[in-house]
N, C-alpha and C positions, 0 to 999 in steps of 0.2 A: 274724538267726539266726546262731549260731556255726558255724564249719566242722565242729566235732565233732558238732553236732546234724545237720548235713547228711550227714555220713559215716554216722552211725547210721541215718538215714532211708534212705539208699541201700542200706546193708547189709541192712536188714530187708526192703526192697522187692524187692531182687534175690533174697533167700532165699525170700520168699513166692511170687514168680513161678516160681522153680525148683521149689518144693514143688507148686505147682499143675500144672506140666507132668508131674511124677511121679505125682500123683493120677490125672490123665487117662490116663497111660500104663498104670497098673495097671488102670483100668477097661476100657480098650480091649483089654488082654491077655485079659480074661475075656469081654467082650461081642463081640469081633470088630469088624467094620466095617459090617455090613449092616443091623442093626436100626435102628429110628428113634432109639432112645437113643444108639446108637453114632454115628450120623450127626451128631446134635447135639453129642455130646462131641468128635468130630473137629473140628468147626467151632470150638468153644470152645477146644480144645487149641491150635489154630493161632493164635488170638488170644493165648493165654497164652504161647506160644512167642515171639511178637513182643514181648510185654511183657518177657519174660525177656531177650531179646537186647538190648532197649533199656537195661535196667538193667545188664546185663553190660558194655555199652559205657560207660555212665556211671561205673561203679565203676572201670573202667580209666582213663578220662579224668581222674577226680578223685583217683586214687590211694587208693581206699578198699579196705581189707582185707575180703574176703568173710567171712561167718560161718564159723567153724571147725566149725559143726554141719552143714554141707552134706552130709557122708556120712550123717548121721542123717536129715536131711530127705529125702534120696534114697530111702532104704529105707522110712522111715515113710510118706512120701507114696505110694509105689508100693503098699505093703501096704494102706494105707487105701483107695486106689482099688480094688484087687483084692478086698478083703473086702466092700466095699459093693456092688460089681458081682456078687459071688457070692451075696449076699443076694437081690438083685433089681435090675432096671433102675431101679425107683422108688427103691431105697436109694442107688444111684449118684447119682441126681438129688437125693436128700435131702442127700447129702454135698456136692454142688455148692451147693445152696441155703444150707447151714450155713456153708460156707467163704466164700461170697460175701457173706453177711450181715456177717461179721466184717471182710472186706476192704473193703467199702463204708464201714463205720464207721472203720476204720483210715485209709483214704485221706481221708475227710472230716476227721478229726482232723489229719492232716498238712497239708491245705490251709489249715486255720485257723492252724496253727503257722507255716507258711511266710509267710502274709500276702502282702505285696508284695515280699518279699526275693529271691525266685527265680522270676521270671515264666515262664521256659522250663520249669523243673522242675514248677511248679504246673500249667502247661498239659498236660504229659505225664501227671501224676497225675490230673488231671481227666478227660482222655480215657480213661485206663485204668479209672478209677472208673466211668465211664458204661458201658463194656463189661462190667465186673463186675456191675453192676446188671442189665444185659441177660441175663447168664448166670443170675443168680438168677431172673429172670422166666421164662426158658426152663425152668429146673429145676422151678419150681412148676407151670408149664403142662404139663410132661411127667410129672407125677405124684409129685413129691417127697413131698407130704403123705400119699400113700397107702402109703408105705414102712412095713414092719412096725416098730412101735415108734418111729415118727417123732419124737415129742417127746423121748424119751430119746436117740435116735441124734443128733438135731440138737444137743441140749444138750451131749453129750459131744464132738462134733466142734468145736463153737464154743469150748468150754473149751480143747480142744487147740490150736486156732488162736490163741487169746489167749496161751496159754503159749508157743507157738512165736514169736509176735511179740515178746513180752517178752524171751525168751532171745536171739533173733537180733539185737536192737538192741545188745546188749552183748557177746556172745560171738562 
């Protein structure tokens, strides 16, 4: 795998984990900290923060330029989190389920692309992917599918995630 591909991979992964921390920050700004949904979101947010810190470190170590879209992901992520939380705790969970569906697929694709070329990076991605799958399961268990307009909400968020992934790889 070429160095350019690895840089693109790290750029998008760091951007995605940054976006995830901002989504959860928006949700917690609305939900507070004491509801069952907020407690789950707080736990998931802590894992996302650890993921972000790992990728922050990796992009520095490998001299990777972060995406120039970070200010957009900062605001868009927070807004997405806040809006879904304003709709309902179930909508906040629907947001998590939708995002994690796309991230699971994204990380799976990266693991295939990496093959045996970067064992340490592959191990990190596989670890984080397992936690993202756990977040998806938590969101479903906590009522994501009961959110108002769940199919449409999920589809729109998933489409946005795919667009953000595509843009952050290059920009």
